[in-house]
N, C-alpha and C positions, 0 to 999 in steps of 0.2 A: 490487648494491643489497643495502640492509640487511636482514638478515633478522627475521622475526617472533620476538620473544623467548618465553620459556619461560610467561611471563604472559599470552600470545595469548588474547583471547577467540574467536578464530576456530579451533576445533578441537572433534572430535565430542564426546558426552556422555560423562563417566565412568561407570564400570561401577558406581559407587554411585548416580549419579543415575538411570540405569536400572533399577538393582534398586528403588529407591524407587516409582518409576513402576509396577512390576512389582506391588508391594505393592499400591497403590492399586486395580489392576485385580482383584485375588484379593479384595478386600474388598468388590466390587460384586456383591450378590446380585440374581439373574436379570438386570434392565436397571435398576435404581435403586440409586444410592450411597445411603450413609446421610444421607439427605437431611434438612436440619434446617428446611427450609421447613414452616409450617404447613400449607399446601394448593398444590397447583400444578394450573392449567387444562391440560386435555391439547387440543393442536392439531395439527392433520395438514394437512399440504400436502406442497409440492416444493421442490426447491433447484434452483439454475440455476448451474452454474459451468463452469470447464475440465475437458475430460475427463481430464487429466492432475493436476488438482487434488485432493489428499488429506486437506488440513485444512480441511474445510466448518465455517464459523462464522457464518454469518447465513442468514436466510430473509427473504423480504416477501412480505406478502400485502394486498389491497386490495379494497374492494367499493364499489358506490354505492348509497344508500338512498333513500328518498323525501325525506329531508330532508338528507343530508350523505354526504361521501365519507370512508369509514373506511380507515386505514392501520395495518397492524402490523407491526413490526421486531423480530425476534427475534436474541437474540446468544448463543453458546454459554455455560452459566454455568459458567466454569473455577473460580470462586472456592470452589463448592461442593466441590470435589476437592483443589484446592492449597492446605493449611492453611497459614495465616499462621506466620511463622519457621520453618517446616520448613525440613529442609535443601533439599528441591526449590524451596522459595520463595525462600531466600536465594542459591540457584543463579540463579534467573532474574533476582533484584536484580543480581547481578553482570555477567550476561550478558540486558539488558532488551529485547530485540527479536530476531526470526528474522534471519539473516545470508544475504544472496545475493550470491554470489561468480560469475564469469565461468565456473567449472567445475561448480559445484554449490552447495547451500545448506544452512543449519544450520537446524534449526528451534528456537526458542526452548527448547522443551520435546521431551521424549524423544518418538519416533514413537508409541511405544504410546500417549501420552496426545493429541499432537496430531493424529494422524490415525486413532485408533480411538476412545478413550473420550470425548473432548469432541469429537469430529467429528460432524456430522449426517450420517450416513451413511445411504444408501438402507436401507429396512426397520428402522430402528433408532430406538428411544427416546431422546432427549436429554435433559439439563436446560438449560434455557434462559431467559434473561431477555428480557422482552417489552414494549414499548413501543407502546402505542393513541393513534392521534391521529385526532379526526375535525375535518373540515374543511368550512367551509359553501361552498357553491356559487361563491363568488370566491377559495375555498383560503385561507382566514384561519382560523387554528387556532381551535377553540371548546371542545374538550374534551381533555385527556392523562390517561391511566392508564398507571401502570408495575407490572407483576404478574409474579410467578414463573411459568413454565410448564415443560411437557413437551412436546418436539415430536416428532411422528413421521412420518418422511420416507416418504411413499407414493410418490415416484419421483422420479430424478435427471435432470435434462436438463443438456446442455452448449449452449456458446456456437455449436457447429457446427451443431446442430439447432433451435437458438433461432427462425431464420426462419420456418421452417415452422408455428410455434405461435404467433408473434406476427401472422403476414399470414393466417391461415387463419380465416376466421369461423366455419365448421363446428366448429371445434375448442374442445373445452371449456375450454381455458384462455385462448381469446381476450379475451373481456371483462374477463378479471381484468387480463391483461398490458395492455392499450389503457388501463385505469384507471390503473393504475401508470405507465405512461408520461406521460399526460395530468397526473397527481400531479407527476412529475418535472419537466417542461417548465415547469409554473406555478410551481414552486418555484424553478426557474434564472432564469425571468423576475424574479421578485419580488428574487433574489441582484442582479440587474443593475441593477433600479431603486434598490436601495440601495447602489449604487457599490461592489458587490463585483466581485472581478476574474471576467468571464465564461468566461476561458479555463483556469481554474483545477479541478481535479477532484481527488478524494479516490480514487486508482487503487487498485483492490482487490488487486492483486497485480503481483510486479514483471514479469510477462508482458505485463501491460496497459499500463505505464509509456509504453511507447515507442510504442503506438498509441490510447491512451484520447482522445486529441484528434482522432481522425478520425470524422468524422458519417457511418458506415456502417451498414447492418443489421446487420453482425456486432456492433456496439458499443454498441447500443441498450441492450441490459441493464445493460450497465458504465457508460453514462450515468444510465440508472433508478437503479442501485445506489449511484453515487457521490453523487447530490444527496439522494437520501435518508440516506444515512448522513452528508453535511454537516448536514441537519437535524438528525440524531438527536443528533451531536457538540454542536451548538449549544443544543439543548434541556435536555440533561444538565447543562452547564455553567450556564445559566440556572437550572434548578432548583436546584442545588446553592448558587448563590450567594443565591437568595431565601430559602431554607431554613436559610441560614448554617451550612452544613458544609463543611469543606474537602475540596478533590479537587486532581488536577494539572490546572490549565489550559494548554492550548496556546497558544502565541504565537508571531508571526512579524512581527517587525519590525527588520531588520538595524541600523537605527541606535540600538536601544537595547541594542547588546551590552554597553556599561557595566554594565547590571544583571546580566550572569551573573557569579559569583563565582569565576571561574578564568579562566585565558588561554584562547582559544579560535581557531581555524583556520579552522571553517566557519561563519564569523560571518553567512551568507547563508541560512540555514536557520533550522528552528522549534525551539523548546525548550518546555521544561515550566516551568511557574511556579505558586506556592503562591497567586497572587492573580490574579485578573482583570487580564490586560494585552492591549491592543491586537493584534489580528490584521489585519495589512494586506491578506491576500488577502481577506477577508470582511468587511473594514468593520466589524468589530465586537468588542466586548472579552471576550465569553462565547464561548469554543472550547474543546473538551477532545477526548480520546481514549477512546471507550468501546465501538469498535464492533468491536475484534479481539483480546480477552483471551488468544487461542491464541498470538499471535505477537508481542505487545506487554505488556510488564510493567505501564506506567502505565494500559494498560485494565483490567488485573486489579485493580491497586490502586482506581482508580474504580469499576469493579462492586462491590466490597467495600464501598466508602462507601455508593455509592447502596442497596444491599441492605440494608445495617445500619438505615439511617435508614427505610428504608419497612417494616422488620421493628420496629424498637424505638424509632424517632424520636431515635437517638443514633448519632453516626458512629463508624466503626471506628477512625480514625486520628485522632490530634490535631494540632492546627495545627502544632505542633512538628516532629510526626513527618513530616507532608505536606511542611513546608519542607526537611527533611533528605534525603527521599526524591528531591525535585524536583532537590535539588543533585547527589545520587550519580548520579541515572539521566541526568542530563544530560551528567556527566563521562564514564560508562562509554559512553552512545552514541558521544561525542566519541571514544572509542577506537575503538570498532567501524567507525566512517567511515575514522579514519586508517588502521586495518588492513586495510579491506577495499580502499582504494584500492592500498595497497602490494601487496596478493596480487593483484590484477587487473592491474596494472601489470606486474608480475614475470612472470606468466602471458601477457599480451598480448606481451611482449618476447620470451619464448620462443617461442611460437609463430610469430610474425613472423621470428625467425631461420632458424627451421626452413623456414619457407615460402621465405623467401628464398634459401636453400641450394637448394632444388629448382629453383626458377626460374633460378639462376645455373648449374646443372648443364646446362638444357636449353636456355640461352642466351634466357631469358625468352620463349620461343615460345610457352607456357602462361597468359602474364599475362590475356589477353582472356578467358578462362575463370574467372576468380576472380569468387567470390560479392561482392557489396557489401560484408560484413561483413569479409573478408579482405583486400580493397582498402584498406578504411577502415584497418586495421591498418597496411596496407603503407605507405601514403601518410604515415600518422600517425608511423610508425619513421622514413622518410625525412626528413619535415622536422624531426622533433624530434632525430635521434640521426645521421643521415647525408644531408644535404643533396647530398653527390657524386652519389647516385643518380636525383636530379631533372635530370641533364643526361644520362641514359640515353634515347636518342632513342624506345626502344619505349615505356617508362613515361611519358614525355611525350604521345605520340600516344594512349596509351589513357586517360590522364587527360582530354585535350581530347575524345576521341570522348565518353567517359562525361558530361563536362560539356554538351556540344552536345546530346546524347540524353536528358538529363533522367535520368541514371542514377547520379546521386550521392545518397545520401541527405544528412538533414539535418546528421548528425554530420560527414560529409567535409566538405560547405561550410562547415561552422563552422570545423574545424580549418584549411582554407586561408584563409578570411577574417581568421582571428587569428593567422595564421604570420607573423613578422616579414620584412619586406622585405629578406632578407639575399642573395637569389639572383635572378638575372633571370628565371627562369622563373616565381617564386611571383608577381612582381608581373604577369606574362602571364596566370597563371592567376586572380588578382583581377579583374584587367579584364575577362577572360571572363566570369567570373561575374556582374559588374556590368552588363555589354551583355547578358546573357542574361535578367537581372531585370527589365532596361528592356524589353526585347523581350517578354516575358509580359505586362508593366504595359499597353504598348502593344495587344497583342492583345485 
């Protein structure tokens, strides 16, 4: 396999970039940076995220008054710390998103920024950008206000203990969480009525991408955050368009790939555009990214634009600069996707070969004990690289057993369905899956 070249974006942060991040921390006096905002409103509440999450970049809050519902969305104000055209800013432009690999991940920003200074950590004050939205009783938007704020994290909840707060009426957070859920469900229904894709969500982390469509109590907070962040991205795009200042719009329509000014391989994904362009998932022309400036450089650019316009009624970037940034960021993200795929495939292949060697050494006696993830890598390797092994009796028996007992995940099923019918066993597996699906439908 071709190795990543010296210009790969998949690499640790350089010493120079880490040093610049450390200098930013040194400039912070007490809890506040050299803040250029004329004034900020202090807000105190909680955050909810994975226990392992370190880069907390958003918080939500809602309440019901006698007249309306009020929703508050705050995002970490990364633009106040990362100065434009600094070496750190140019570095983010070259690697415009965090990178998630099978083995580990690289934050877009050094950890001293992404998990410390910019993160909305427990018992810490952080600079934030807040969007306040008021809804009437039918959840129609009646008023919007954007302002700069300071957030104090009173407590940090995790997805693991979210259920006891969400389902316990005696808990202090119960009413607030129920209102947030009510708002998110109303937003989802409005999306569906407007012919938006009901199954699409803005997953807020790579960990949730695999499970965010499952309608379980553990994922209720994910559903809340996803719907509300979709709303914020939509409202920020509409705001920029109405006020006539440029931002990086996000669009998704594969059939318009000819509009991308360079050759692309991943033409079924989203891109950034300097003009409003149709987003087929949400059935709208107005969509952008402003909800994760710690992880995505486009969000940081848009945060600067909106904040500059709110302060001075003038955008920070010109139309020409936004156009050039859109083209360059699209190209860099294309490189990240290709290099990430190459890296992950190489890791999977090495792991599978080691696993295969162990299984061969003990005559495949431990095949039944493999986790679903290990088994998926194994059958993917067999189908793609070594069909001979599918003639091995124990592998066939194990695969049949897992199909009959619904022990294969969607990835494994997908790879079997899409496999070429080049050997008899693959045809048999496909027929077995088809019969299983028909039985489930009849049931």
